DSSP file (Angstrom, degrees, kcal/mol; ACC not computed):
  #  RESIDUE AA STRUCTURE BP1 BP2  ACC     N-H-->O    O-->H-N    N-H-->O    O-->H-N    TCO  KAPPA ALPHA  PHI   PSI    X-CA   Y-CA   Z-CA
    1    1 A M              0   0    0      0, 0.0     2,-0.6     0, 0.0    41,-0.1   0.000 360.0 360.0 360.0 119.3  -15.3    9.2   -4.0
    2    2 A K        -     0   0    0     39,-0.7     2,-0.4     0, 0.0     0, 0.0  -0.825 360.0-156.9 -93.5 120.1  -16.8    7.1   -1.2
    3    3 A K        -     0   0    0     -2,-0.6    38,-0.2    39,-0.1     2,-0.2  -0.817   8.0-148.8 -97.3 136.7  -15.0    7.6    2.1
    4    4 A K        -     0   0    0     36,-2.3     2,-0.6    -2,-0.4    35,-0.0  -0.564  28.1 -95.4 -97.2 162.7  -15.3    4.8    4.6
    5    5 A T        -     0   0    0     -2,-0.2     2,-0.3     1,-0.0    -1,-0.0  -0.709  47.2-150.1 -77.4 121.4  -15.3    5.1    8.4
    6    6 A L        -     0   0    0     -2,-0.6    34,-0.0     1,-0.1    -3,-0.0  -0.686  10.3-120.9 -96.1 145.9  -11.7    4.5    9.4
    7    7 A S     >  -     0   0    0     -2,-0.3     4,-2.7     1,-0.1     5,-0.2  -0.374  38.7-102.2 -69.7 162.6  -10.5    3.0   12.7
    8    8 A P  H  > S+     0   0    0      0, 0.0     4,-2.2     0, 0.0     5,-0.1   0.885 125.2  49.2 -55.8 -38.6   -8.2    5.2   14.7
    9    9 A E  H  > S+     0   0    0      2,-0.2     4,-2.0     1,-0.2     5,-0.2   0.902 110.3  49.6 -69.4 -40.4   -5.2    3.2   13.5
   10   10 A Q  H  > S+     0   0    0      2,-0.2     4,-3.1     1,-0.2     5,-0.4   0.916 111.1  50.4 -62.2 -42.1   -6.3    3.4    9.9
   11   11 A H  H  X>S+     0   0    0     -4,-2.7     4,-2.3     1,-0.2     5,-1.0   0.918 108.3  52.6 -61.5 -43.5   -6.7    7.2   10.3
   12   12 A R  H  X5S+     0   0    0     -4,-2.2     6,-1.5    -5,-0.2     4,-0.6   0.898 117.4  38.0 -59.2 -41.5   -3.3    7.5   11.8
   13   13 A I  H  X5S+     0   0    0     -4,-2.0     4,-0.7     4,-0.2     5,-0.3   0.965 124.4  35.9 -75.8 -53.9   -1.7    5.7    8.8
   14   14 A L  H  <5S+     0   0    0     -4,-3.1    79,-2.9    -5,-0.2    -3,-0.2   0.895 131.2  25.9 -70.1 -42.3   -3.8    7.0    6.0
   15   15 A M  H  <5S+     0   0    0     -4,-2.3    -3,-0.2    -5,-0.4    -1,-0.2   0.705 129.9  37.2 -99.2 -22.5   -4.3   10.6    7.1
   16   16 A E  H  <<S-     0   0    0     -5,-1.0    -2,-0.2    -4,-0.6    -3,-0.2   0.276 105.9-115.2-113.9   9.7   -1.3   11.3    9.4
   17   17 A K     <  +     0   0    0     -4,-0.7    -4,-0.2    -6,-0.2    -3,-0.2   0.871  59.8 158.5  60.2  41.8    1.3    9.3    7.3
   18   18 A G        -     0   0    0     -6,-1.5     2,-0.4    -5,-0.3    -1,-0.1  -0.202  32.4-135.9 -84.1-179.2    1.8    6.7   10.1
   19   19 A T        -     0   0    0     -2,-0.0    76,-0.1    95,-0.0    75,-0.0  -0.999  10.5-129.6-140.4 137.9    3.2    3.2    9.8
   20   20 A E        -     0   0    0     -2,-0.4     3,-0.1     1,-0.1     5,-0.1  -0.560  44.5 -89.0 -81.3 154.2    2.1   -0.1   11.3
   21   21 A P    >   -     0   0    0      0, 0.0     3,-1.3     0, 0.0     4,-0.3  -0.318  53.8 -94.7 -61.0 144.5    4.7   -2.2   13.1
   22   22 A P  T 3  S+     0   0    0      0, 0.0    36,-0.2     0, 0.0    35,-0.2  -0.263 107.1  15.2 -60.2 148.1    6.5   -4.6   10.8
   23   23 A F  T 3  S+     0   0    0     34,-2.5    35,-0.1     1,-0.1    34,-0.1   0.645 104.1  95.7  63.6  19.5    5.1   -8.2   10.7
   24   24 A S    <   +     0   0    0     -3,-1.3     2,-0.1    33,-0.5    -1,-0.1   0.593  51.2 108.8-109.9 -15.4    1.9   -7.1   12.3
   25   25 A G    >   -     0   0    0     32,-0.5     3,-1.3    -4,-0.3     4,-0.4  -0.375  65.2-137.0 -75.3 141.4   -0.4   -6.5    9.4
   26   26 A R  T 3  S+     0   0    0      1,-0.3     3,-0.2     2,-0.1    -1,-0.1   0.694 104.2  50.5 -67.2 -19.8   -3.4   -8.8    8.6
   27   27 A L  T >  S+     0   0    0      1,-0.1     3,-0.9     2,-0.1    -1,-0.3   0.416  80.2  97.8 -99.5   1.9   -2.6   -8.8    4.9
   28   28 A L  T <  S+     0   0    0     -3,-1.3    32,-0.2     1,-0.3    -1,-0.1   0.931  99.5  23.1 -56.0 -50.9    1.1   -9.6    5.2
   29   29 A N  T 3  S+     0   0    0     -4,-0.4    -1,-0.3    -3,-0.2     2,-0.2   0.160  90.5 137.6-103.5  18.0    0.7  -13.3    4.5
   30   30 A H    <   +     0   0    0     -3,-0.9    -3,-0.1     1,-0.1    -4,-0.0  -0.449  23.6 174.3 -67.6 132.2   -2.6  -13.1    2.7
   31   31 A K        +     0   0    0     -2,-0.2    -1,-0.1     2,-0.1    -4,-0.0   0.434  30.6 121.0-123.5  -2.1   -2.6  -15.3   -0.4
   32   32 A E        -     0   0    0      1,-0.1     2,-0.4    88,-0.0    -2,-0.0  -0.228  66.5-108.1 -65.8 156.8   -6.2  -15.1   -1.9
   33   33 A K  S    S+     0   0    0     88,-0.1    88,-2.6    14,-0.0     2,-0.3  -0.707  72.1  75.5 -86.3 132.2   -6.7  -13.9   -5.5
   34   34 A G  E    S-A  120   0A   0     -2,-0.4    14,-2.7    86,-0.3     2,-0.4  -0.986  75.0 -53.0 165.2-154.7   -8.2  -10.5   -5.8
   35   35 A V  E     -AB 119  47A   0     84,-2.7    84,-3.1    -2,-0.3     2,-0.6  -0.942  30.6-141.1-125.0 139.3   -7.7   -6.8   -5.6
   36   36 A Y  E     -AB 118  46A   0     10,-3.4     9,-2.5    -2,-0.4    10,-2.0  -0.892  28.1-169.1-100.0 123.1   -6.3   -4.6   -2.8
   37   37 A E  E     -AB 117  44A   0     80,-3.5    80,-2.3    -2,-0.6     7,-0.2  -0.719  33.1 -88.2-111.8 159.2   -8.2   -1.3   -2.5
   38   38 A C  E  >  -A  116   0A   0      5,-2.3     4,-1.9    -2,-0.3    78,-0.3  -0.501  33.0-141.1 -62.5 129.1   -7.6    1.9   -0.6
   39   39 A A  T  4 S+     0   0    0     76,-2.7   -35,-0.2    -2,-0.2    77,-0.2   0.691  97.7  47.6 -68.0 -18.3   -9.2    1.4    2.8
   40   40 A N  T  4 S+     0   0    0     75,-0.4   -36,-2.3   -37,-0.1    -1,-0.2   0.906 130.9   8.1 -89.0 -47.2  -10.4    5.1    2.7
   41   41 A C  T  4 S-     0   0    0    -38,-0.2   -39,-0.7     2,-0.1    -2,-0.2   0.548  90.6-118.3-118.7  -9.8  -12.0    5.5   -0.7
   42   42 A G     <  +     0   0    0     -4,-1.9     2,-0.2     1,-0.3    -3,-0.1   0.540  52.6 158.9  85.1   6.0  -12.1    2.0   -2.3
   43   43 A S        -     0   0    0     -6,-0.1    -5,-2.3     1,-0.1     2,-0.5  -0.450  47.5-116.3 -64.5 132.4   -9.9    2.8   -5.3
   44   44 A S  E     +B   37   0A   0     -7,-0.2    -7,-0.2     1,-0.2    22,-0.1  -0.599  49.1 157.7 -72.4 119.8   -8.4   -0.4   -6.8
   45   45 A L  E     +     0   0A   0     -9,-2.5    20,-3.3    -2,-0.5    21,-0.4   0.804  50.6  22.9-115.1 -46.3   -4.6   -0.2   -6.3
   46   46 A F  E     -B   36   0A   0    -10,-2.0   -10,-3.4    18,-0.2     2,-0.3  -0.955  59.6-139.8-133.3 147.2   -2.9   -3.5   -6.3
   47   47 A S  E >   -B   35   0A   0     -2,-0.3     3,-1.8    16,-0.3     4,-0.3  -0.789  22.9-127.1-101.4 147.3   -3.6   -7.0   -7.7
   48   48 A S  G >  S+     0   0    0    -14,-2.7     3,-1.1    -2,-0.3   -13,-0.1   0.758 107.8  72.2 -60.9 -22.5   -2.8  -10.2   -5.9
   49   49 A E  G 3  S+     0   0    0    -15,-0.3    -1,-0.3     1,-0.2   -14,-0.1   0.726 100.9  42.8 -65.2 -21.3   -0.9  -11.2   -9.1
   50   50 A T  G <  S+     0   0    0     -3,-1.8    12,-2.3    13,-0.1    -1,-0.2   0.367  88.9 112.0-106.7   4.0    1.8   -8.7   -8.2
   51   51 A K  E <   +C   61   0B   0     -3,-1.1     2,-0.3    -4,-0.3    10,-0.3  -0.553  40.3 167.6 -79.3 140.6    2.1   -9.5   -4.4
   52   52 A F  E     -C   60   0B   0      8,-2.4     2,-0.9    -2,-0.2     8,-0.7  -0.972  42.6-102.2-148.3 162.3    5.3  -11.1   -3.2
   53   53 A D        +     0   0    0     -2,-0.3   -24,-0.0     1,-0.2     8,-0.0  -0.781  37.5 171.1 -89.6 106.1    7.0  -11.9    0.1
   54   54 A S        -     0   0    0     -2,-0.9    -1,-0.2     4,-0.4    56,-0.0   0.604  42.7-127.7 -89.9 -13.3    9.8   -9.3    0.4
   55   55 A G  S    S+     0   0    0      3,-0.1    -2,-0.1     5,-0.0    -1,-0.0   0.530  79.3 115.6  77.2   4.9   10.7  -10.2    4.0
   56   56 A S  S    S-     0   0    0      2,-0.3    -3,-0.0     1,-0.0    -1,-0.0   0.700  86.9-112.2 -81.7 -20.7   10.3   -6.6    4.9
   57   57 A G  S    S+     0   0    0      1,-0.3   -34,-2.5   -35,-0.2   -32,-0.5   0.405  88.8  83.3 102.0  -1.5    7.4   -7.1    7.3
   58   58 A W  S    S-     0   0    0    -36,-0.2    -4,-0.4   -35,-0.1    -1,-0.3  -0.949  93.4 -87.3-129.5 151.7    4.8   -5.3    5.1
   59   59 A P        -     0   0    0      0, 0.0    52,-2.7     0, 0.0     2,-0.4  -0.360  52.1-159.4 -54.9 134.5    2.6   -6.5    2.2
   60   60 A S  E     -CD  52 110B   0     -8,-0.7    -8,-2.4   -32,-0.2     2,-0.3  -0.949  15.8-176.1-127.3 143.9    4.7   -5.9   -0.9
   61   61 A F  E     -CD  51 109B   0     48,-1.5    48,-3.3    -2,-0.4   -10,-0.2  -0.972  23.6-147.1-134.4 145.8    3.8   -5.6   -4.6
   62   62 A H  S    S+     0   0    0    -12,-2.3    45,-0.5    -2,-0.3     2,-0.3   0.494  83.0  11.7 -93.9  -1.4    6.0   -5.2   -7.6
   63   63 A D        -     0   0    0    -13,-0.2   -16,-0.3   -16,-0.2     2,-0.2  -0.986  68.9-119.4-162.9 161.9    3.5   -3.0   -9.5
   64   64 A V        -     0   0    0     -2,-0.3   -18,-0.2   -18,-0.1     3,-0.2  -0.632  30.9-117.1 -97.5 162.7    0.3   -1.0   -9.2
   65   65 A I  S    S+     0   0    0    -20,-3.3     2,-0.3     1,-0.3   -19,-0.1   0.906 101.2   0.4 -65.0 -40.7   -2.9   -1.8  -11.1
   66   66 A N    >   -     0   0    0    -21,-0.4     3,-2.4   -22,-0.1    -1,-0.3  -0.946  62.9-139.8-152.7 125.5   -2.7    1.6  -12.9
   67   67 A N  G >  S+     0   0    0     -2,-0.3     3,-1.0     1,-0.3    -1,-0.1   0.742 102.9  65.4 -58.1 -23.5    0.0    4.3  -12.4
   68   68 A K  G 3  S+     0   0    0      1,-0.2    -1,-0.3     3,-0.1    -3,-0.0   0.530  91.0  65.6 -77.7  -4.9   -2.7    7.0  -12.5
   69   69 A K  G <  S+     0   0    0     -3,-2.4    19,-2.4   -24,-0.1    20,-0.5   0.524 101.1  51.1 -94.3  -6.9   -4.2    5.6   -9.3
   70   70 A V  E <   -E   87   0B   0     -3,-1.0     2,-0.4    -4,-0.3    17,-0.2  -0.909  66.7-143.8-129.3 157.6   -1.2    6.5   -7.1
   71   71 A V  E     -E   86   0B   0     15,-2.6    15,-2.4    -2,-0.3     2,-0.5  -0.981  14.7-159.9-118.3 132.1    0.9    9.6   -6.4
   72   72 A L  E     +E   85   0B   0     -2,-0.4     2,-0.3    13,-0.2    13,-0.2  -0.944  19.5 161.7-112.3 130.8    4.7    9.2   -5.8
   73   73 A K  E     -E   84   0B   0     11,-1.7    11,-3.0    -2,-0.5     2,-0.1  -0.997  43.3 -92.0-148.5 152.5    6.6   11.9   -4.0
   74   74 A T  E     -E   83   0B   0     -2,-0.3     2,-0.5     9,-0.2     9,-0.2  -0.351  34.3-164.5 -63.6 135.6    9.9   12.3   -2.2
   75   75 A D  E     +E   82   0B   0      7,-3.2     7,-2.7     1,-0.1    -1,-0.0  -0.966  15.6 173.2-125.6 111.1    9.8   11.7    1.5
   76   76 A A    >   +     0   0    0     -2,-0.5     3,-0.8     5,-0.2     5,-0.1   0.174  38.1 126.3-103.4  16.4   12.8   13.0    3.5
   77   77 A S  G >   +     0   0    0      1,-0.2     3,-1.8     2,-0.2    -2,-0.1  -0.257  64.3  28.3 -70.9 163.3   11.3   12.3    6.9
   78   78 A L  G 3  S-     0   0    0      1,-0.3    -1,-0.2     3,-0.0     3,-0.1   0.698 128.9 -73.9  58.9  22.7   13.1   10.2    9.5
   79   79 A G  G <  S+     0   0    0     -3,-0.8     2,-0.3     1,-0.2    -1,-0.3   0.649 108.8 108.1  70.6  15.2   16.5   11.2    8.0
   80   80 A M    <   -     0   0    0     -3,-1.8     2,-0.7    -4,-0.0    -1,-0.2  -0.905  67.7-131.0-122.5 151.6   16.0    8.9    5.0
   81   81 A K        +     0   0    0     -2,-0.3     2,-0.2    -5,-0.1    -5,-0.2  -0.908  46.4 149.5-101.9 112.5   15.2    9.7    1.4
   82   82 A R  E     -E   75   0B   0     -7,-2.7    -7,-3.2    -2,-0.7     2,-0.6  -0.777  47.7-112.0-131.7 174.7   12.3    7.5    0.3
   83   83 A V  E     -EF  74  97B   0     14,-0.6    14,-2.3    -2,-0.2    -9,-0.2  -0.957  30.4-145.0-115.8 114.7    9.4    7.7   -2.2
   84   84 A E  E     -EF  73  96B   0    -11,-3.0   -11,-1.7    -2,-0.6     2,-0.5  -0.520   5.4-147.6 -77.5 142.6    6.0    7.9   -0.5
   85   85 A V  E     +EF  72  95B   0     10,-2.7     9,-2.8   -13,-0.2    10,-1.5  -0.964  22.3 174.7-112.4 124.1    3.0    6.2   -2.2
   86   86 A S  E     -EF  71  93B   0    -15,-2.4   -15,-2.6    -2,-0.5     2,-0.4  -0.910  38.1-102.9-125.9 155.1   -0.4    7.9   -1.8
   87   87 A C  E  >  -E   70   0B   0      5,-2.6     4,-2.2    -2,-0.3   -17,-0.3  -0.640  25.1-150.2 -74.2 126.9   -3.8    7.1   -3.2
   88   88 A K  T  4 S+     0   0    0    -19,-2.4   -18,-0.2    -2,-0.4    -1,-0.2   0.864  91.4  55.3 -67.5 -35.1   -4.5    9.6   -6.0
   89   89 A Q  T  4 S+     0   0    0    -20,-0.5    -1,-0.2     1,-0.2   -19,-0.1   0.906 129.8   7.6 -68.5 -42.9   -8.3    9.6   -5.4
   90   90 A C  T  4 S-     0   0    0      2,-0.1    -2,-0.2   -47,-0.0    -1,-0.2   0.539  93.2-119.4-119.2  -9.8   -8.3   10.5   -1.7
   91   91 A G     <  +     0   0    0     -4,-2.2    -3,-0.1     1,-0.2     2,-0.1   0.504  54.4 160.2  84.0   3.6   -4.7   11.4   -0.8
   92   92 A G        -     0   0    0     -6,-0.1    -5,-2.6     1,-0.1     2,-0.4  -0.345  44.8-115.9 -64.2 137.3   -4.3    8.7    1.8
   93   93 A H  E     +F   86   0B   0    -79,-2.9    -7,-0.2    -7,-0.2   -75,-0.1  -0.597  37.1 172.3 -72.8 127.6   -0.8    7.6    2.7
   94   94 A L  E     -     0   0B   0     -9,-2.8    18,-2.6    -2,-0.4     2,-0.3   0.790  47.4 -89.4-104.9 -41.4   -0.2    4.0    1.7
   95   95 A G  E     -FG  85 111B   0    -10,-1.5   -10,-2.7    16,-0.2    -1,-0.3  -0.931  51.4 -60.3 162.8-141.6    3.5    3.3    2.3
   96   96 A H  E     -FG  84 110B   0     14,-2.2    14,-3.1    -2,-0.3     2,-0.4  -0.936  30.1-136.0-139.4 159.6    6.7    3.7    0.2
   97   97 A V  E     -FG  83 109B   0    -14,-2.3   -14,-0.6    -2,-0.3     2,-0.3  -0.960  20.2-171.3-120.8 140.0    8.2    2.3   -3.0
   98   98 A F  E     - G   0 108B   0     10,-1.8    10,-2.3    -2,-0.4     3,-0.4  -0.865  30.6-124.6-127.6 159.3   11.8    1.1   -3.3
   99   99 A D  S    S+     0   0    0     -2,-0.3     8,-0.2     8,-0.2    10,-0.0  -0.133  90.4  85.1 -95.9  36.9   14.0    0.0   -6.3
  100  100 A D        +     0   0    0      8,-0.1     7,-0.2     2,-0.0    -1,-0.2   0.000  63.1 114.4-126.1  29.4   14.9   -3.4   -4.9
  101  101 A G        -     0   0    0      5,-2.1     7,-0.2    -3,-0.4   -39,-0.1  -0.295  68.6 -82.1 -93.3 179.9   11.9   -5.5   -6.0
  102  102 A P    >>  -     0   0    0      0, 0.0     4,-2.7     0, 0.0     3,-0.7  -0.255  60.5 -61.9 -77.7 166.2   11.6   -8.4   -8.4
  103  103 A Q  T 34 S+     0   0    0      1,-0.3   -41,-0.1     2,-0.2     0, 0.0  -0.492 104.3  48.7 -73.6 152.9   11.3   -8.3  -12.2
  104  104 A P  T 34 S+     0   0    0      0, 0.0    -1,-0.3     0, 0.0   -41,-0.0  -0.975 134.7  15.1 -90.4  -6.9    9.6   -7.3  -14.4
  105  105 A T  T <4 S-     0   0    0     -3,-0.7    -2,-0.2     2,-0.2     3,-0.1   0.765  80.3-140.3 -99.4 -27.1    9.5   -3.8  -12.6
  106  106 A G     <  +     0   0    0     -4,-2.7    -5,-2.1     1,-0.3     2,-0.3   0.567  62.2 126.7  74.8   8.2   12.3   -4.0  -10.1
  107  107 A K        -     0   0    0    -45,-0.5     2,-0.4    -5,-0.5    -1,-0.3  -0.686  47.7-161.1-101.0 151.5    9.9   -2.1   -7.7
  108  108 A R  E     - G   0  98B   0    -10,-2.3   -10,-1.8    -2,-0.3     2,-0.9  -0.877   5.6-163.2-130.6 100.0    8.9   -3.0   -4.1
  109  109 A Y  E     -DG  61  97B   0    -48,-3.3   -48,-1.5    -2,-0.4     2,-0.8  -0.759  10.0-161.4 -81.7 108.4    5.7   -1.2   -3.1
  110  110 A C  E     -DG  60  96B   0    -14,-3.1   -14,-2.2    -2,-0.9     2,-0.4  -0.840  18.4-177.3 -99.2 105.0    5.9   -1.6    0.7
  111  111 A I  E     - G   0  95B   0    -52,-2.7     2,-0.3    -2,-0.8   -16,-0.2  -0.845  29.3-116.4-119.2 138.9    2.3   -0.9    1.8
  112  112 A N    >   -     0   0    0    -18,-2.6     3,-1.3    -2,-0.4     4,-0.3  -0.534  18.5-140.5 -69.0 130.5    0.6   -0.8    5.2
  113  113 A S  G >  S+     0   0    0     -2,-0.3     3,-1.9     1,-0.3    -1,-0.1   0.881 102.6  59.2 -56.8 -39.7   -2.1   -3.5    5.7
  114  114 A L  G 3  S+     0   0    0      1,-0.3    -1,-0.3  -105,-0.1  -100,-0.1   0.653  98.0  59.5 -68.8 -14.0   -4.3   -1.0    7.5
  115  115 A A  G <  S+     0   0    0     -3,-1.3   -76,-2.7   -21,-0.2   -75,-0.4   0.516 104.4  65.3 -86.2  -5.9   -4.3    1.2    4.4
  116  116 A L  E <   -A   38   0A   0     -3,-1.9     2,-0.3    -4,-0.3   -78,-0.2  -0.835  57.0-163.6-121.5 153.6   -5.8   -1.6    2.3
  117  117 A E  E     -A   37   0A   0    -80,-2.3   -80,-3.5    -2,-0.3     2,-0.4  -0.960  24.8-132.7-124.1 147.7   -9.0   -3.6    2.0
  118  118 A F  E     -A   36   0A   0     -2,-0.3     2,-0.5   -82,-0.2   -82,-0.2  -0.870  14.0-166.4-107.6 134.4   -9.1   -6.8    0.1
  119  119 A K  E     -A   35   0A   0    -84,-3.1   -84,-2.7    -2,-0.4     2,-0.1  -0.975  21.4-135.8-117.4 117.1  -11.8   -7.8   -2.5
  120  120 A K  E     -A   34   0A   0     -2,-0.5   -86,-0.3   -86,-0.2     2,-0.1  -0.420  23.9-107.8 -71.2 141.3  -11.7  -11.5   -3.5
  121  121 A N              0   0    0    -88,-2.6   -88,-0.1     1,-0.1    -1,-0.1  -0.425 360.0 360.0 -64.2 143.1  -12.0  -12.4   -7.2
  122  122 A R              0   0    0     -2,-0.1    -1,-0.1    -3,-0.1    -2,-0.0   0.406 360.0 360.0-101.0 360.0  -15.4  -13.9   -8.0
């Protein structure tokens, strides 16, 4: 597992389970074809093929590249019951998943831009 040097904001999100402000992330309106990787360890998590505009203010995906690359667990913080999404390889907090996304999965993986790095398809 290769760990990258994180900015203070990336560390706050990935290691301290923080959240970036809505509509502030650099990858929110990103449209290039490629793969979104964990900003901490480089694990391939989401494909541009599953990215969609949810209107939520965070990059959203209707599926992961491989279910074995993420960990889902109940998050009852902030007085809400949500499902947290973490990177299985390094444990970094990515965001949350909700059951109000598009088909074929019906899922909306709502992910912090700062938790991701983008690799363009060649």
